[in-house]
HTML snippet that shows the backbone in 3Dmol.js (N, CA, C, O; Angstrom):
<script src="https://3Dmol.org/build/3Dmol-min.js"></script>
<div id="view" style="width:600px;height:400px;position:relative"></div>
<script>
const pdb = `
ATOM      1  N   MET A   1       0.837  -1.171   0.000  1.00  0.00           N
ATOM      2  CA  MET A   1       0.000   0.000   0.000  1.00  0.00           C
ATOM      3  C   MET A   1       0.883   1.236   0.000  1.00  0.00           C
ATOM      4  O   MET A   1       2.025   1.197   0.460  1.00  0.00           O
ATOM      5  N   SER A   2       0.363   2.296  -0.504  1.00  0.00           N
ATOM      6  CA  SER A   2       1.147   3.525  -0.577  1.00  0.00           C
ATOM      7  C   SER A   2       1.263   4.169   0.796  1.00  0.00           C
ATOM      8  O   SER A   2       0.462   3.918   1.696  1.00  0.00           O
ATOM      9  N   GLY A   3       2.267   4.991   0.924  1.00  0.00           N
ATOM     10  CA  GLY A   3       2.447   5.705   2.171  1.00  0.00           C
ATOM     11  C   GLY A   3       1.428   6.823   2.316  1.00  0.00           C
ATOM     12  O   GLY A   3       0.708   7.149   1.372  1.00  0.00           O
ATOM     13  N   LYS A   4       1.375   7.390   3.475  1.00  0.00           N
ATOM     14  CA  LYS A   4       0.438   8.467   3.758  1.00  0.00           C
ATOM     15  C   LYS A   4       0.712   9.649   2.827  1.00  0.00           C
ATOM     16  O   LYS A   4       1.848  10.105   2.701  1.00  0.00           O
ATOM     17  N   GLY A   5      -0.334  10.129   2.187  1.00  0.00           N
ATOM     18  CA  GLY A   5      -0.206  11.263   1.289  1.00  0.00           C
ATOM     19  C   GLY A   5       0.175  10.900  -0.134  1.00  0.00           C
ATOM     20  O   GLY A   5       0.291  11.791  -0.975  1.00  0.00           O
ATOM     21  N   ASN A   6       0.374   9.619  -0.435  1.00  0.00           N
ATOM     22  CA  ASN A   6       0.725   9.183  -1.788  1.00  0.00           C
ATOM     23  C   ASN A   6      -0.495   8.531  -2.427  1.00  0.00           C
ATOM     24  O   ASN A   6      -0.766   7.352  -2.201  1.00  0.00           O
ATOM     25  N   CYS A   7      -1.222   9.296  -3.220  1.00  0.00           N
ATOM     26  CA  CYS A   7      -2.477   8.807  -3.786  1.00  0.00           C
ATOM     27  C   CYS A   7      -2.284   7.966  -5.043  1.00  0.00           C
ATOM     28  O   CYS A   7      -3.230   7.304  -5.470  1.00  0.00           O
ATOM     29  N   TYR A   8      -1.122   7.964  -5.641  1.00  0.00           N
ATOM     30  CA  TYR A   8      -0.941   7.317  -6.940  1.00  0.00           C
ATOM     31  C   TYR A   8      -1.037   5.794  -6.869  1.00  0.00           C
ATOM     32  O   TYR A   8      -1.412   5.161  -7.856  1.00  0.00           O
ATOM     33  N   ASN A   9      -0.712   5.203  -5.747  1.00  0.00           N
ATOM     34  CA  ASN A   9      -0.769   3.761  -5.602  1.00  0.00           C
ATOM     35  C   ASN A   9      -2.201   3.254  -5.480  1.00  0.00           C
ATOM     36  O   ASN A   9      -2.444   2.053  -5.600  1.00  0.00           O
ATOM     37  N   ASN A  10      -3.142   4.146  -5.244  1.00  0.00           N
ATOM     38  CA  ASN A  10      -4.540   3.788  -5.059  1.00  0.00           C
ATOM     39  C   ASN A  10      -5.323   3.760  -6.362  1.00  0.00           C
ATOM     40  O   ASN A  10      -6.498   3.391  -6.346  1.00  0.00           O
ATOM     41  N   SER A  11      -4.744   4.121  -7.460  1.00  0.00           N
ATOM     42  CA  SER A  11      -5.500   4.309  -8.697  1.00  0.00           C
ATOM     43  C   SER A  11      -6.177   3.035  -9.189  1.00  0.00           C
ATOM     44  O   SER A  11      -7.281   3.105  -9.728  1.00  0.00           O
ATOM     45  N   MET A  12      -5.552   1.878  -9.020  1.00  0.00           N
ATOM     46  CA  MET A  12      -6.174   0.636  -9.487  1.00  0.00           C
ATOM     47  C   MET A  12      -7.406   0.295  -8.653  1.00  0.00           C
ATOM     48  O   MET A  12      -8.418  -0.145  -9.199  1.00  0.00           O
ATOM     49  N   VAL A  13      -7.332   0.490  -7.361  1.00  0.00           N
ATOM     50  CA  VAL A  13      -8.482   0.222  -6.497  1.00  0.00           C
ATOM     51  C   VAL A  13      -9.599   1.207  -6.799  1.00  0.00           C
ATOM     52  O   VAL A  13     -10.765   0.821  -6.874  1.00  0.00           O
ATOM     53  N   GLU A  14      -9.253   2.466  -6.970  1.00  0.00           N
ATOM     54  CA  GLU A  14     -10.264   3.472  -7.287  1.00  0.00           C
ATOM     55  C   GLU A  14     -10.943   3.168  -8.619  1.00  0.00           C
ATOM     56  O   GLU A  14     -12.151   3.361  -8.750  1.00  0.00           O
ATOM     57  N   ALA A  15     -10.197   2.703  -9.594  1.00  0.00           N
ATOM     58  CA  ALA A  15     -10.785   2.335 -10.887  1.00  0.00           C
ATOM     59  C   ALA A  15     -11.741   1.162 -10.722  1.00  0.00           C
ATOM     60  O   ALA A  15     -12.807   1.144 -11.338  1.00  0.00           O
ATOM     61  N   PHE A  16     -11.374   0.180  -9.899  1.00  0.00           N
ATOM     62  CA  PHE A  16     -12.269  -0.953  -9.643  1.00  0.00           C
ATOM     63  C   PHE A  16     -13.563  -0.478  -8.990  1.00  0.00           C
ATOM     64  O   PHE A  16     -14.650  -0.882  -9.404  1.00  0.00           O
ATOM     65  N   PHE A  17     -13.456   0.375  -7.972  1.00  0.00           N
ATOM     66  CA  PHE A  17     -14.660   0.862  -7.299  1.00  0.00           C
ATOM     67  C   PHE A  17     -15.557   1.649  -8.251  1.00  0.00           C
ATOM     68  O   PHE A  17     -16.780   1.528  -8.185  1.00  0.00           O
ATOM     69  N   LYS A  18     -14.970   2.445  -9.125  1.00  0.00           N
ATOM     70  CA  LYS A  18     -15.767   3.184 -10.112  1.00  0.00           C
ATOM     71  C   LYS A  18     -16.491   2.216 -11.037  1.00  0.00           C
ATOM     72  O   LYS A  18     -17.662   2.421 -11.354  1.00  0.00           O
ATOM     73  N   THR A  19     -15.808   1.169 -11.471  1.00  0.00           N
ATOM     74  CA  THR A  19     -16.412   0.180 -12.362  1.00  0.00           C
ATOM     75  C   THR A  19     -17.573  -0.528 -11.688  1.00  0.00           C
ATOM     76  O   THR A  19     -18.650  -0.636 -12.275  1.00  0.00           O
ATOM     77  N   ILE A  20     -17.379  -1.009 -10.479  1.00  0.00           N
ATOM     78  CA  ILE A  20     -18.442  -1.756  -9.807  1.00  0.00           C
ATOM     79  C   ILE A  20     -19.635  -0.856  -9.491  1.00  0.00           C
ATOM     80  O   ILE A  20     -20.783  -1.296  -9.555  1.00  0.00           O
ATOM     81  N   LYS A  21     -19.365   0.391  -9.154  1.00  0.00           N
ATOM     82  CA  LYS A  21     -20.470   1.308  -8.887  1.00  0.00           C
ATOM     83  C   LYS A  21     -21.264   1.603 -10.148  1.00  0.00           C
ATOM     84  O   LYS A  21     -22.494   1.578 -10.121  1.00  0.00           O
ATOM     85  N   SER A  22     -20.588   1.880 -11.242  1.00  0.00           N
ATOM     86  CA  SER A  22     -21.304   2.248 -12.469  1.00  0.00           C
ATOM     87  C   SER A  22     -21.984   1.056 -13.130  1.00  0.00           C
ATOM     88  O   SER A  22     -23.029   1.225 -13.758  1.00  0.00           O
ATOM     89  N   GLU A  23     -21.418  -0.151 -13.005  1.00  0.00           N
ATOM     90  CA  GLU A  23     -22.008  -1.323 -13.653  1.00  0.00           C
ATOM     91  C   GLU A  23     -23.022  -2.047 -12.780  1.00  0.00           C
ATOM     92  O   GLU A  23     -23.891  -2.742 -13.309  1.00  0.00           O
ATOM     93  N   LEU A  24     -22.940  -1.909 -11.464  1.00  0.00           N
ATOM     94  CA  LEU A  24     -23.791  -2.709 -10.588  1.00  0.00           C
ATOM     95  C   LEU A  24     -24.577  -1.883  -9.570  1.00  0.00           C
ATOM     96  O   LEU A  24     -25.789  -2.060  -9.447  1.00  0.00           O
ATOM     97  N   ILE A  25     -23.932  -1.008  -8.859  1.00  0.00           N
ATOM     98  CA  ILE A  25     -24.568  -0.336  -7.726  1.00  0.00           C
ATOM     99  C   ILE A  25     -25.535   0.764  -8.157  1.00  0.00           C
ATOM    100  O   ILE A  25     -26.698   0.735  -7.755  1.00  0.00           O
ATOM    101  N   TRP A  26     -25.099   1.717  -8.948  1.00  0.00           N
ATOM    102  CA  TRP A  26     -25.931   2.862  -9.296  1.00  0.00           C
ATOM    103  C   TRP A  26     -27.177   2.523 -10.115  1.00  0.00           C
ATOM    104  O   TRP A  26     -28.209   3.162  -9.907  1.00  0.00           O
ATOM    105  N   PRO A  27     -27.141   1.551 -11.035  1.00  0.00           N
ATOM    106  CA  PRO A  27     -28.336   1.285 -11.846  1.00  0.00           C
ATOM    107  C   PRO A  27     -29.494   0.623 -11.087  1.00  0.00           C
ATOM    108  O   PRO A  27     -30.593   0.525 -11.633  1.00  0.00           O
ATOM    109  N   VAL A  28     -29.284   0.172  -9.855  1.00  0.00           N
ATOM    110  CA  VAL A  28     -30.303  -0.599  -9.137  1.00  0.00           C
ATOM    111  C   VAL A  28     -30.689   0.099  -7.840  1.00  0.00           C
ATOM    112  O   VAL A  28     -29.838   0.636  -7.133  1.00  0.00           O
ATOM    113  N   ALA A  29     -31.997   0.083  -7.535  1.00  0.00           N
ATOM    114  CA  ALA A  29     -32.473   0.552  -6.232  1.00  0.00           C
ATOM    115  C   ALA A  29     -32.533  -0.669  -5.314  1.00  0.00           C
ATOM    116  O   ALA A  29     -33.498  -1.432  -5.363  1.00  0.00           O
ATOM    117  N   TRP A  30     -31.526  -0.855  -4.492  1.00  0.00           N
ATOM    118  CA  TRP A  30     -31.411  -2.050  -3.660  1.00  0.00           C
ATOM    119  C   TRP A  30     -32.412  -2.004  -2.519  1.00  0.00           C
ATOM    120  O   TRP A  30     -32.559  -0.971  -1.865  1.00  0.00           O
ATOM    121  N   LYS A  31     -33.107  -3.120  -2.270  1.00  0.00           N
ATOM    122  CA  LYS A  31     -34.110  -3.199  -1.206  1.00  0.00           C
ATOM    123  C   LYS A  31     -33.480  -3.396   0.163  1.00  0.00           C
ATOM    124  O   LYS A  31     -34.082  -3.047   1.178  1.00  0.00           O
ATOM    125  N   SER A  32     -32.291  -3.946   0.201  1.00  0.00           N
ATOM    126  CA  SER A  32     -31.603  -4.123   1.482  1.00  0.00           C
ATOM    127  C   SER A  32     -30.100  -4.142   1.256  1.00  0.00           C
ATOM    128  O   SER A  32     -29.616  -4.396   0.153  1.00  0.00           O
ATOM    129  N   ARG A  33     -29.389  -3.868   2.315  1.00  0.00           N
ATOM    130  CA  ARG A  33     -27.928  -3.910   2.256  1.00  0.00           C
ATOM    131  C   ARG A  33     -27.446  -5.331   1.960  1.00  0.00           C
ATOM    132  O   ARG A  33     -26.481  -5.522   1.220  1.00  0.00           O
ATOM    133  N   GLN A  34     -28.124  -6.327   2.543  1.00  0.00           N
ATOM    134  CA  GLN A  34     -27.735  -7.723   2.343  1.00  0.00           C
ATOM    135  C   GLN A  34     -27.831  -8.115   0.876  1.00  0.00           C
ATOM    136  O   GLN A  34     -26.950  -8.806   0.366  1.00  0.00           O
ATOM    137  N   ARG A  35     -28.879  -7.688   0.192  1.00  0.00           N
ATOM    138  CA  ARG A  35     -29.014  -7.995  -1.238  1.00  0.00           C
ATOM    139  C   ARG A  35     -27.896  -7.345  -2.043  1.00  0.00           C
ATOM    140  O   ARG A  35     -27.354  -7.949  -2.969  1.00  0.00           O
ATOM    141  N   ALA A  36     -27.558  -6.123  -1.688  1.00  0.00           N
ATOM    142  CA  ALA A  36     -26.469  -5.436  -2.385  1.00  0.00           C
ATOM    143  C   ALA A  36     -25.141  -6.155  -2.141  1.00  0.00           C
ATOM    144  O   ALA A  36     -24.358  -6.344  -3.072  1.00  0.00           O
ATOM    145  N   GLU A  37     -24.886  -6.554  -0.903  1.00  0.00           N
ATOM    146  CA  GLU A  37     -23.645  -7.267  -0.585  1.00  0.00           C
ATOM    147  C   GLU A  37     -23.561  -8.592  -1.335  1.00  0.00           C
ATOM    148  O   GLU A  37     -22.502  -8.946  -1.853  1.00  0.00           O
ATOM    149  N   ASN A  38     -24.668  -9.324  -1.396  1.00  0.00           N
ATOM    150  CA  ASN A  38     -24.687 -10.592  -2.132  1.00  0.00           C
ATOM    151  C   ASN A  38     -24.434 -10.369  -3.618  1.00  0.00           C
ATOM    152  O   ASN A  38     -23.704 -11.132  -4.251  1.00  0.00           O
ATOM    153  N   ALA A  39     -25.041  -9.323  -4.170  1.00  0.00           N
ATOM    154  CA  ALA A  39     -24.848  -9.021  -5.591  1.00  0.00           C
ATOM    155  C   ALA A  39     -23.399  -8.642  -5.877  1.00  0.00           C
ATOM    156  O   ALA A  39     -22.846  -9.028  -6.906  1.00  0.00           O
ATOM    157  N   ILE A  40     -22.787  -7.891  -4.975  1.00  0.00           N
ATOM    158  CA  ILE A  40     -21.386  -7.503  -5.149  1.00  0.00           C
ATOM    159  C   ILE A  40     -20.488  -8.737  -5.129  1.00  0.00           C
ATOM    160  O   ILE A  40     -19.577  -8.857  -5.948  1.00  0.00           O
ATOM    161  N   ALA A  41     -20.739  -9.649  -4.202  1.00  0.00           N
ATOM    162  CA  ALA A  41     -19.937 -10.879  -4.132  1.00  0.00           C
ATOM    163  C   ALA A  41     -20.092 -11.696  -5.410  1.00  0.00           C
ATOM    164  O   ALA A  41     -19.106 -12.208  -5.939  1.00  0.00           O
ATOM    165  N   ARG A  42     -21.324 -11.824  -5.910  1.00  0.00           N
ATOM    166  CA  ARG A  42     -21.546 -12.567  -7.159  1.00  0.00           C
ATOM    167  C   ARG A  42     -20.872 -11.867  -8.332  1.00  0.00           C
ATOM    168  O   ARG A  42     -20.308 -12.522  -9.208  1.00  0.00           O
ATOM    169  N   TYR A  43     -20.931 -10.540  -8.352  1.00  0.00           N
ATOM    170  CA  TYR A  43     -20.310  -9.762  -9.432  1.00  0.00           C
ATOM    171  C   TYR A  43     -18.801  -9.997  -9.465  1.00  0.00           C
ATOM    172  O   TYR A  43     -18.224 -10.233 -10.527  1.00  0.00           O
ATOM    173  N   ILE A  44     -18.176  -9.930  -8.310  1.00  0.00           N
ATOM    174  CA  ILE A  44     -16.718 -10.088  -8.246  1.00  0.00           C
ATOM    175  C   ILE A  44     -16.304 -11.520  -8.568  1.00  0.00           C
ATOM    176  O   ILE A  44     -15.432 -11.747  -9.406  1.00  0.00           O
ATOM    177  N   ASP A  45     -16.933 -12.486  -7.898  1.00  0.00           N
ATOM    178  CA  ASP A  45     -16.532 -13.890  -8.061  1.00  0.00           C
ATOM    179  C   ASP A  45     -17.030 -14.518  -9.352  1.00  0.00           C
ATOM    180  O   ASP A  45     -16.373 -15.398  -9.908  1.00  0.00           O
ATOM    181  N   GLY A  46     -18.194 -14.071  -9.837  1.00  0.00           N
ATOM    182  CA  GLY A  46     -18.793 -14.714 -10.997  1.00  0.00           C
ATOM    183  C   GLY A  46     -18.611 -13.990 -12.308  1.00  0.00           C
ATOM    184  O   GLY A  46     -18.768 -14.590 -13.372  1.00  0.00           O
ATOM    185  N   PHE A  47     -18.277 -12.686 -12.253  1.00  0.00           N
ATOM    186  CA  PHE A  47     -18.142 -11.935 -13.500  1.00  0.00           C
ATOM    187  C   PHE A  47     -16.823 -11.177 -13.588  1.00  0.00           C
ATOM    188  O   PHE A  47     -16.049 -11.403 -14.518  1.00  0.00           O
ATOM    189  N   TYR A  48     -16.554 -10.288 -12.644  1.00  0.00           N
ATOM    190  CA  TYR A  48     -15.401  -9.402 -12.757  1.00  0.00           C
ATOM    191  C   TYR A  48     -14.087 -10.169 -12.820  1.00  0.00           C
ATOM    192  O   TYR A  48     -13.275  -9.926 -13.714  1.00  0.00           O
ATOM    193  N   ASN A  49     -13.869 -11.074 -11.902  1.00  0.00           N
ATOM    194  CA  ASN A  49     -12.600 -11.818 -11.895  1.00  0.00           C
ATOM    195  C   ASN A  49     -12.472 -12.805 -13.048  1.00  0.00           C
ATOM    196  O   ASN A  49     -11.439 -12.799 -13.717  1.00  0.00           O
ATOM    197  N   PRO A  50     -13.476 -13.665 -13.322  1.00  0.00           N
ATOM    198  CA  PRO A  50     -13.263 -14.672 -14.368  1.00  0.00           C
ATOM    199  C   PRO A  50     -13.629 -14.254 -15.783  1.00  0.00           C
ATOM    200  O   PRO A  50     -13.005 -14.736 -16.728  1.00  0.00           O
ATOM    201  N   ILE A  51     -14.611 -13.382 -15.972  1.00  0.00           N
ATOM    202  CA  ILE A  51     -15.186 -13.167 -17.303  1.00  0.00           C
ATOM    203  C   ILE A  51     -14.908 -11.791 -17.899  1.00  0.00           C
ATOM    204  O   ILE A  51     -14.593 -11.690 -19.084  1.00  0.00           O
ATOM    205  N   ARG A  52     -15.019 -10.735 -17.106  1.00  0.00           N
ATOM    206  CA  ARG A  52     -14.913  -9.374 -17.633  1.00  0.00           C
ATOM    207  C   ARG A  52     -13.554  -9.156 -18.286  1.00  0.00           C
ATOM    208  O   ARG A  52     -12.515  -9.537 -17.747  1.00  0.00           O
ATOM    209  N   ARG A  53     -13.590  -8.528 -19.471  1.00  0.00           N
ATOM    210  CA  ARG A  53     -12.334  -8.235 -20.169  1.00  0.00           C
ATOM    211  C   ARG A  53     -11.606  -7.094 -19.470  1.00  0.00           C
ATOM    212  O   ARG A  53     -12.218  -6.097 -19.087  1.00  0.00           O
ATOM    213  N   HIS A  54     -10.306  -7.250 -19.309  1.00  0.00           N
ATOM    214  CA  HIS A  54      -9.491  -6.258 -18.608  1.00  0.00           C
ATOM    215  C   HIS A  54      -8.484  -5.644 -19.577  1.00  0.00           C
ATOM    216  O   HIS A  54      -7.810  -6.351 -20.326  1.00  0.00           O
ATOM    217  N   SER A  55      -8.396  -4.326 -19.546  1.00  0.00           N
ATOM    218  CA  SER A  55      -7.465  -3.638 -20.446  1.00  0.00           C
ATOM    219  C   SER A  55      -6.019  -4.036 -20.162  1.00  0.00           C
ATOM    220  O   SER A  55      -5.206  -4.096 -21.083  1.00  0.00           O
ATOM    221  N   SER A  56      -5.691  -4.305 -18.909  1.00  0.00           N
ATOM    222  CA  SER A  56      -4.314  -4.676 -18.568  1.00  0.00           C
ATOM    223  C   SER A  56      -3.922  -6.048 -19.106  1.00  0.00           C
ATOM    224  O   SER A  56      -2.739  -6.387 -19.133  1.00  0.00           O
ATOM    225  N   LEU A  57      -4.912  -6.843 -19.537  1.00  0.00           N
ATOM    226  CA  LEU A  57      -4.639  -8.170 -20.101  1.00  0.00           C
ATOM    227  C   LEU A  57      -4.831  -8.191 -21.609  1.00  0.00           C
ATOM    228  O   LEU A  57      -4.949  -9.259 -22.210  1.00  0.00           O
ATOM    229  N   GLY A  58      -4.863  -7.019 -22.217  1.00  0.00           N
ATOM    230  CA  GLY A  58      -5.061  -6.962 -23.663  1.00  0.00           C
ATOM    231  C   GLY A  58      -6.516  -7.158 -24.052  1.00  0.00           C
ATOM    232  O   GLY A  58      -6.814  -7.691 -25.121  1.00  0.00           O
ATOM    233  N   PHE A  59      -7.414  -6.731 -23.188  1.00  0.00           N
ATOM    234  CA  PHE A  59      -8.859  -6.809 -23.409  1.00  0.00           C
ATOM    235  C   PHE A  59      -9.355  -8.238 -23.602  1.00  0.00           C
ATOM    236  O   PHE A  59     -10.214  -8.504 -24.442  1.00  0.00           O
ATOM    237  N   ILE A  60      -8.796  -9.151 -22.808  1.00  0.00           N
ATOM    238  CA  ILE A  60      -9.337 -10.506 -22.731  1.00  0.00           C
ATOM    239  C   ILE A  60      -9.646 -10.788 -21.258  1.00  0.00           C
ATOM    240  O   ILE A  60      -9.160 -10.088 -20.369  1.00  0.00           O
ATOM    241  N   SER A  61     -10.445 -11.801 -21.015  1.00  0.00           N
ATOM    242  CA  SER A  61     -10.801 -12.123 -19.633  1.00  0.00           C
ATOM    243  C   SER A  61      -9.629 -12.815 -18.938  1.00  0.00           C
ATOM    244  O   SER A  61      -8.755 -13.375 -19.600  1.00  0.00           O
ATOM    245  N   PRO A  62      -9.611 -12.777 -17.615  1.00  0.00           N
ATOM    246  CA  PRO A  62      -8.561 -13.492 -16.895  1.00  0.00           C
ATOM    247  C   PRO A  62      -8.540 -14.985 -17.212  1.00  0.00           C
ATOM    248  O   PRO A  62      -7.468 -15.585 -17.281  1.00  0.00           O
ATOM    249  N   VAL A  63      -9.706 -15.586 -17.404  1.00  0.00           N
ATOM    250  CA  VAL A  63      -9.755 -17.010 -17.749  1.00  0.00           C
ATOM    251  C   VAL A  63      -9.081 -17.245 -19.100  1.00  0.00           C
ATOM    252  O   VAL A  63      -8.293 -18.179 -19.245  1.00  0.00           O
ATOM    253  N   GLN A  64      -9.387 -16.404 -20.086  1.00  0.00           N
ATOM    254  CA  GLN A  64      -8.743 -16.532 -21.400  1.00  0.00           C
ATOM    255  C   GLN A  64      -7.241 -16.310 -21.293  1.00  0.00           C
ATOM    256  O   GLN A  64      -6.457 -17.018 -21.926  1.00  0.00           O
ATOM    257  N   PHE A  65      -6.841 -15.330 -20.494  1.00  0.00           N
ATOM    258  CA  PHE A  65      -5.422 -15.034 -20.304  1.00  0.00           C
ATOM    259  C   PHE A  65      -4.688 -16.247 -19.725  1.00  0.00           C
ATOM    260  O   PHE A  65      -3.604 -16.602 -20.189  1.00  0.00           O
ATOM    261  N   GLU A  66      -5.280 -16.875 -18.716  1.00  0.00           N
ATOM    262  CA  GLU A  66      -4.648 -18.042 -18.107  1.00  0.00           C
ATOM    263  C   GLU A  66      -4.574 -19.211 -19.085  1.00  0.00           C
ATOM    264  O   GLU A  66      -3.584 -19.942 -19.100  1.00  0.00           O
ATOM    265  N   ARG A  67      -5.601 -19.392 -19.892  1.00  0.00           N
ATOM    266  CA  ARG A  67      -5.571 -20.466 -20.893  1.00  0.00           C
ATOM    267  C   ARG A  67      -4.462 -20.232 -21.913  1.00  0.00           C
ATOM    268  O   ARG A  67      -3.756 -21.163 -22.300  1.00  0.00           O
ATOM    269  N   LYS A  68      -4.315 -18.974 -22.347  1.00  0.00           N
ATOM    270  CA  LYS A  68      -3.243 -18.660 -23.293  1.00  0.00           C
ATOM    271  C   LYS A  68      -1.880 -18.895 -22.655  1.00  0.00           C
ATOM    272  O   LYS A  68      -0.965 -19.400 -23.305  1.00  0.00           O
ATOM    273  N   ALA A  69      -1.745 -18.531 -21.386  1.00  0.00           N
ATOM    274  CA  ALA A  69      -0.470 -18.706 -20.691  1.00  0.00           C
ATOM    275  C   ALA A  69      -0.109 -20.182 -20.562  1.00  0.00           C
ATOM    276  O   ALA A  69       1.065 -20.546 -20.632  1.00  0.00           O
ATOM    277  N   GLU A  70      -1.110 -21.026 -20.375  1.00  0.00           N
ATOM    278  CA  GLU A  70      -0.848 -22.465 -20.261  1.00  0.00           C
ATOM    279  C   GLU A  70      -0.296 -23.046 -21.558  1.00  0.00           C
ATOM    280  O   GLU A  70       0.403 -24.059 -21.536  1.00  0.00           O
ATOM    281  N   LEU A  71      -0.604 -22.416 -22.677  1.00  0.00           N
ATOM    282  CA  LEU A  71      -0.153 -22.917 -23.967  1.00  0.00           C
ATOM    283  C   LEU A  71       1.266 -22.492 -24.317  1.00  0.00           C
ATOM    284  O   LEU A  71       1.853 -23.011 -25.266  1.00  0.00           O
ATOM    285  N   LEU A  72       1.818 -21.555 -23.561  1.00  0.00           N
ATOM    286  CA  LEU A  72       3.181 -21.099 -23.830  1.00  0.00           C
ATOM    287  C   LEU A  72       4.173 -22.220 -23.546  1.00  0.00           C
ATOM    288  O   LEU A  72       4.001 -22.968 -22.583  1.00  0.00           O
ATOM    289  N   PRO A  73       5.208 -22.344 -24.372  1.00  0.00           N
ATOM    290  CA  PRO A  73       6.178 -23.439 -24.208  1.00  0.00           C
ATOM    291  C   PRO A  73       6.830 -23.488 -22.828  1.00  0.00           C
ATOM    292  O   PRO A  73       7.071 -24.575 -22.303  1.00  0.00           O
ATOM    293  N   GLU A  74       7.116 -22.343 -22.239  1.00  0.00           N
ATOM    294  CA  GLU A  74       7.799 -22.351 -20.942  1.00  0.00           C
ATOM    295  C   GLU A  74       6.884 -22.812 -19.808  1.00  0.00           C
ATOM    296  O   GLU A  74       7.358 -23.074 -18.703  1.00  0.00           O
ATOM    297  N   ASN A  75       5.591 -22.912 -20.067  1.00  0.00           N
ATOM    298  CA  ASN A  75       4.663 -23.366 -19.037  1.00  0.00           C
ATOM    299  C   ASN A  75       4.280 -24.835 -19.178  1.00  0.00           C
ATOM    300  O   ASN A  75       3.524 -25.357 -18.359  1.00  0.00           O
ATOM    301  N   ARG A  76       4.786 -25.494 -20.189  1.00  0.00           N
ATOM    302  CA  ARG A  76       4.468 -26.913 -20.381  1.00  0.00           C
ATOM    303  C   ARG A  76       5.418 -27.768 -19.557  1.00  0.00           C
ATOM    304  O   ARG A  76       6.601 -27.458 -19.419  1.00  0.00           O
ATOM    305  N   THR A  77       4.883 -28.834 -19.022  1.00  0.00           N
ATOM    306  CA  THR A  77       5.716 -29.753 -18.247  1.00  0.00           C
ATOM    307  C   THR A  77       5.950 -31.024 -19.047  1.00  0.00           C
ATOM    308  O   THR A  77       5.103 -31.448 -19.833  1.00  0.00           O
ATOM    309  N   LEU A  78       7.094 -31.612 -18.839  1.00  0.00           N
ATOM    310  CA  LEU A  78       7.418 -32.871 -19.513  1.00  0.00           C
ATOM    311  C   LEU A  78       6.865 -34.031 -18.701  1.00  0.00           C
ATOM    312  O   LEU A  78       7.003 -34.071 -17.478  1.00  0.00           O
ATOM    313  N   THR A  79       6.242 -34.968 -19.389  1.00  0.00           N
ATOM    314  CA  THR A  79       5.709 -36.140 -18.673  1.00  0.00           C
ATOM    315  C   THR A  79       6.342 -37.399 -19.195  1.00  0.00           C
ATOM    316  O   THR A  79       6.026 -38.491 -18.722  1.00  0.00           O
TER     317      THR A  79
END
`;
const viewer = $3Dmol.createViewer("view");
viewer.addModel(pdb, "pdb");
viewer.setStyle({}, {cartoon: {color: "spectrum"}});
viewer.zoomTo();
viewer.render();
</script>
């Protein structure tokens, strides 16, 4: 984590929070905090981490990125 007064290290977290708010939180009038928390957990575990395309990965999903990495010669094991 960044030191006190150094905001530049926070930019990735701030970008994530902006994304989750604009894609999930703001468009819905949540009936309870529990429903919102459950939706956030499903969003992160079921969509954002495995499926959503990320610019830092060349606009492919983390799952696709890992599959491509497994195909690289240096990642193959000899059997």
